[in-house]
C-alpha positions as CSV (number, residue, x, y, z in Angstrom):
1,M,-3.8,-3.8,20.8
2,V,-2.1,-5.0,17.7
3,L,-2.1,-3.0,14.5
4,K,-2.0,-5.3,11.4
5,S,-0.8,-3.6,8.2
6,Y,-0.8,-4.9,4.7
7,F,1.4,-3.6,1.9
8,D,0.9,-4.0,-1.9
9,G,2.8,-2.2,-4.6
10,G,1.8,-0.7,-7.9
11,N,4.1,-0.7,-11.0
12,Q,7.8,-1.6,-11.0
13,A,11.0,0.4,-10.7
14,D,11.4,0.5,-14.5
15,S,11.1,4.0,-16.0
16,S,11.1,2.5,-19.5
17,Q,7.6,1.0,-18.7
18,Y,6.2,3.2,-15.9
19,D,6.3,6.8,-14.8
20,R,5.7,6.2,-11.0
21,I,5.8,3.7,-8.2
22,S,3.2,3.4,-5.5
23,L,2.9,1.5,-2.3
24,A,-0.6,1.0,-0.8
25,T,-1.0,0.3,2.9
26,V,-4.1,-0.6,4.8
27,C,-4.0,-0.7,8.6
28,G,-6.5,-2.1,11.1
29,T,-7.0,-4.0,14.3
30,A,-7.7,-7.8,14.4
31,N,-11.4,-7.2,15.0
32,Q,-11.7,-4.7,12.1
33,W,-9.9,-7.1,9.7
34,K,-12.1,-10.1,10.8
35,R,-15.3,-8.2,10.0
36,F,-13.9,-7.0,6.7
37,E,-12.7,-10.4,5.6
38,I,-16.1,-12.0,6.2
39,A,-17.8,-9.3,4.1
40,W,-15.1,-9.6,1.4
41,R,-15.4,-13.3,1.1
42,K,-19.2,-13.0,0.6
43,V,-18.5,-10.7,-2.4
44,L,-16.1,-13.3,-3.8
45,Y,-18.7,-16.0,-3.4
46,K,-21.4,-13.9,-5.0
47,H,-19.3,-13.2,-8.1
48,K,-17.8,-16.7,-8.2
49,A,-14.3,-15.3,-7.9
50,E,-11.4,-16.9,-6.1
51,F,-9.7,-13.5,-5.4
52,L,-9.4,-10.0,-6.7
53,H,-6.3,-9.0,-8.7
54,T,-7.2,-5.6,-10.1
55,S,-4.9,-5.4,-13.1
56,D,-5.9,-8.9,-14.4
57,A,-9.6,-8.2,-13.8
58,V,-9.5,-4.9,-15.7
59,S,-7.5,-6.3,-18.6
60,L,-9.5,-9.6,-18.6
61,N,-6.4,-11.7,-18.2
62,N,-5.5,-15.0,-16.4
63,E,-8.2,-15.9,-13.9
64,F,-10.4,-13.1,-15.3
65,S,-10.1,-14.0,-19.0
66,K,-13.0,-14.3,-21.4
67,D,-12.3,-18.0,-21.6
68,K,-13.3,-18.3,-17.9
69,G,-16.5,-16.5,-18.4
70,W,-15.6,-12.9,-17.5
71,N,-16.3,-9.7,-19.4
72,K,-16.2,-6.0,-18.7
73,T,-19.7,-5.9,-17.3
74,L,-19.1,-8.7,-14.9
75,V,-15.7,-7.3,-13.8
76,D,-17.2,-3.9,-13.1
77,A,-20.0,-5.4,-11.1
78,F,-17.5,-7.5,-9.1
79,I,-15.1,-4.6,-8.3
80,G,-18.1,-2.3,-7.7
81,D,-19.2,-4.6,-4.8
82,C,-15.6,-4.7,-3.5
83,V,-15.5,-0.9,-3.4
84,K,-18.9,-0.9,-1.6
85,T,-17.5,-3.3,1.0
86,I,-14.5,-1.2,1.5
87,G,-16.7,1.8,2.0
88,K,-18.5,0.1,4.8
89,H,-15.3,-0.8,6.7
90,I,-12.9,2.1,6.4
91,E,-12.5,4.9,8.9
92,I,-14.8,7.9,8.6
93,P,-12.8,10.8,10.1
94,A,-14.7,13.4,12.2
95,G,-15.8,16.3,10.1
96,T,-16.3,14.3,6.9
97,P,-19.2,16.1,5.1
98,R,-22.6,14.2,5.3
99,K,-20.9,11.3,7.2
100,R,-20.9,10.2,10.8
101,A,-17.5,9.6,12.2
102,R,-16.5,5.9,12.5
103,A,-13.5,3.9,13.5
104,G,-12.3,1.5,10.9
105,L,-9.6,0.3,8.5
106,Y,-7.1,3.0,7.5
107,P,-5.8,3.0,3.9
108,F,-3.2,5.3,2.4
109,T,-0.9,5.3,-0.6
110,L,2.5,6.7,-1.2
111,T,3.6,7.6,-4.8
112,V,7.0,8.6,-6.1
113,P,7.1,9.9,-9.7
114,L,10.2,8.3,-11.3
115,E,11.3,11.4,-13.2
116,D,11.1,13.5,-10.0
117,W,13.2,10.9,-8.1
118,K,15.9,11.0,-10.9
119,R,16.0,14.8,-10.8
120,A,16.3,14.8,-7.1
121,R,19.1,12.2,-7.1
122,K,21.1,14.4,-9.4
123,V,20.9,17.2,-6.8
124,N,21.3,15.0,-3.7
125,S,23.2,11.8,-4.3
126,K,22.6,10.7,-0.7
127,L,19.0,9.8,-1.5
128,P,18.3,6.0,-1.7
129,T,19.3,4.4,-5.0
130,A,16.0,2.5,-5.1
131,V,12.5,4.1,-5.2
132,P,10.9,1.0,-3.4
133,E,13.2,1.8,-0.4
134,V,11.7,5.3,-0.3
135,C,8.2,4.0,-0.5
136,T,8.8,1.4,2.2
137,T,10.4,3.6,4.8
138,E,7.9,6.4,4.4
139,S,5.0,4.0,4.5
140,L,6.3,2.3,7.6
141,G,6.6,5.7,9.2
142,F,2.9,6.4,8.5
143,C,2.0,3.0,9.8
144,F,3.8,3.5,13.1
145,K,2.3,7.0,13.4
146,R,-1.2,5.5,12.9
147,G,-0.4,2.9,15.6
148,R,0.6,5.5,18.1
149,S,-2.5,7.5,17.4
150,I,-4.8,4.6,18.3
151,G,-2.7,3.3,21.2
152,A,-1.3,0.2,19.5
153,K,1.3,-1.8,21.5
154,F,2.4,-4.1,18.8
155,Y,2.6,-4.3,15.0
156,Q,2.3,-7.0,12.4
157,L,3.5,-6.3,8.8
158,Y,2.3,-8.3,5.8
159,F,3.8,-7.7,2.3
160,D,2.6,-9.1,-1.0
161,Q,5.1,-11.8,-2.0
162,G,7.6,-11.2,-4.8
163,E,7.8,-7.4,-4.4
164,P,10.9,-5.5,-3.4
165,F,9.3,-3.6,-0.5
166,F,9.5,-6.5,1.9
167,G,13.2,-6.7,1.6
168,H,13.8,-3.1,2.6
169,A,11.5,-3.5,5.6
170,H,13.2,-6.8,6.6
171,D,16.7,-5.2,6.3
172,R,15.7,-2.6,9.0
173,M,14.1,-5.2,11.2
174,R,17.4,-7.2,11.3
175,N,19.7,-4.2,11.8
176,P,20.5,-3.3,15.4
177,K,21.3,0.3,14.6
178,S,18.0,1.0,12.8
179,K,16.0,-0.7,15.6
180,K,17.8,1.5,18.1
181,Y,16.7,4.6,16.2
182,I,13.3,3.5,15.0
183,L,11.9,2.3,18.3
184,S,8.6,1.1,16.8
185,L,10.6,-1.7,15.1
186,K,11.0,-3.3,18.5
187,Q,7.2,-3.6,18.7
188,V,6.9,-5.6,15.5
189,T,5.9,-9.1,16.3
190,H,5.5,-10.3,12.7
191,I,6.9,-9.3,9.4
192,G,6.6,-11.5,6.3
193,E,5.3,-12.1,2.8
194,S,1.9,-13.5,1.9
195,D,0.1,-14.7,-1.2
196,M,-2.4,-12.0,-2.0
197,R,-4.7,-14.6,-3.6
198,L,-5.3,-15.9,-0.1
199,V,-5.4,-12.6,1.8
200,P,-8.4,-10.2,1.4
201,A,-6.5,-7.4,3.0
202,L,-3.8,-7.6,0.3
203,Q,-6.4,-7.7,-2.4
204,M,-7.9,-4.5,-0.9
205,A,-4.4,-2.9,-0.9
206,D,-3.9,-4.0,-4.5
207,L,-7.1,-2.2,-5.5
208,F,-5.9,1.0,-3.9
209,A,-2.5,0.7,-5.6
210,W,-4.1,0.2,-9.0
211,C,-6.5,3.1,-8.6
212,I,-3.9,5.6,-7.5
213,N,-1.6,4.6,-10.4
214,H,-4.5,5.1,-12.9
215,N,-6.0,8.3,-11.3
216,D,-5.4,10.2,-14.5
217,R,-7.7,7.8,-16.4
218,V,-10.8,7.4,-14.2
219,T,-13.3,5.9,-16.6
220,R,-15.1,3.4,-14.5
221,Q,-17.8,4.0,-11.9
222,W,-16.2,1.9,-9.2
223,H,-12.9,3.8,-9.7
224,R,-14.7,7.1,-9.1
225,E,-16.4,5.7,-6.1
226,L,-13.1,4.5,-4.5
227,H,-11.6,8.0,-5.0
228,G,-14.7,9.4,-3.3
229,L,-14.0,7.5,-0.1
230,P,-12.0,9.1,2.8
231,W,-8.4,7.8,2.4
232,K,-5.0,9.4,2.1
233,A,-3.0,9.6,-1.2
234,L,0.5,11.0,-0.5
235,L,2.7,12.2,-3.3
236,L,6.5,12.4,-2.8
237,D,7.4,14.7,-5.6
238,Y,10.7,16.5,-6.5
239,D,10.3,19.3,-3.9
240,R,9.5,16.8,-1.1
241,L,12.3,14.5,-2.0
242,L,14.7,17.3,-1.6
243,K,13.5,18.0,1.9
244,P,14.4,14.9,4.0
245,I,14.5,15.1,7.8
246,P,17.8,16.8,8.6
247,G,20.5,14.2,9.3
248,A,18.2,11.2,8.3
249,L,20.1,10.2,5.2
250,E,23.5,10.5,6.9
251,R,22.2,8.4,9.8
252,I,20.8,5.7,7.5
253,A,24.2,5.5,5.7
254,T,25.8,4.5,9.0
255,W,23.5,1.5,9.3
256,K,25.2,-0.1,6.3
257,L,22.1,-1.9,5.1
258,P,22.5,-4.6,2.4
259,R,22.7,-3.3,-1.2
260,R,19.6,-4.0,-3.2
261,K,18.7,-3.5,-6.8
262,P,18.8,0.2,-7.7
263,T,16.1,1.9,-9.8
264,E,17.3,2.5,-13.3
């Protein structure tokens, strides 16, 4: 069994513009993704949309501009149908109230508040210099944990192009020391970047990333409905940042990974 995971980030590592960085991940088997993609493309066809890019859709920019026939009502109807499709394909854990348990796609988000990260770095300078590295490594850990729980033998990792998260994952894939310690990396058969406009799974991850980064301003019905679905939203705040796995930071330092742009 192959677990295919898709990663899309929310916000950028710039504390002058944003107060947090999130990475959304959605995992699933090939058959689960095939059924989802068929349903998703039907929604795109129904609403005459080439793809979903949530921030552009909500702000009526680019492909979703008023000049191209879009307005708030049309966008809300479109994203509302996207959320309904997601609801039909994600996993329903056993014990969910008024829901029958069901296997399916597994979405989760990881969020790091930038102020918490800055405070934690002042206490522990061994923490990574870039928040995207924290998001990437933690998200990969949850991805591999998910794979082990369902008996996956191999992993395929797809990142939205042009984001810094792929670089941190790729560094670990190329490093013999990290692969010796993170055994699941040896089971990765594909890692690469993809154009989210062509990949429904990345569009789904993009929607989760947008929603978790705007969870303090839930004003649209589809936003409330997405938050009502069974998925995991993990917050790596100040206290958790100061409690890394004993010895993990020291071990990573010995890998001598390439230097990447630090978070300011």
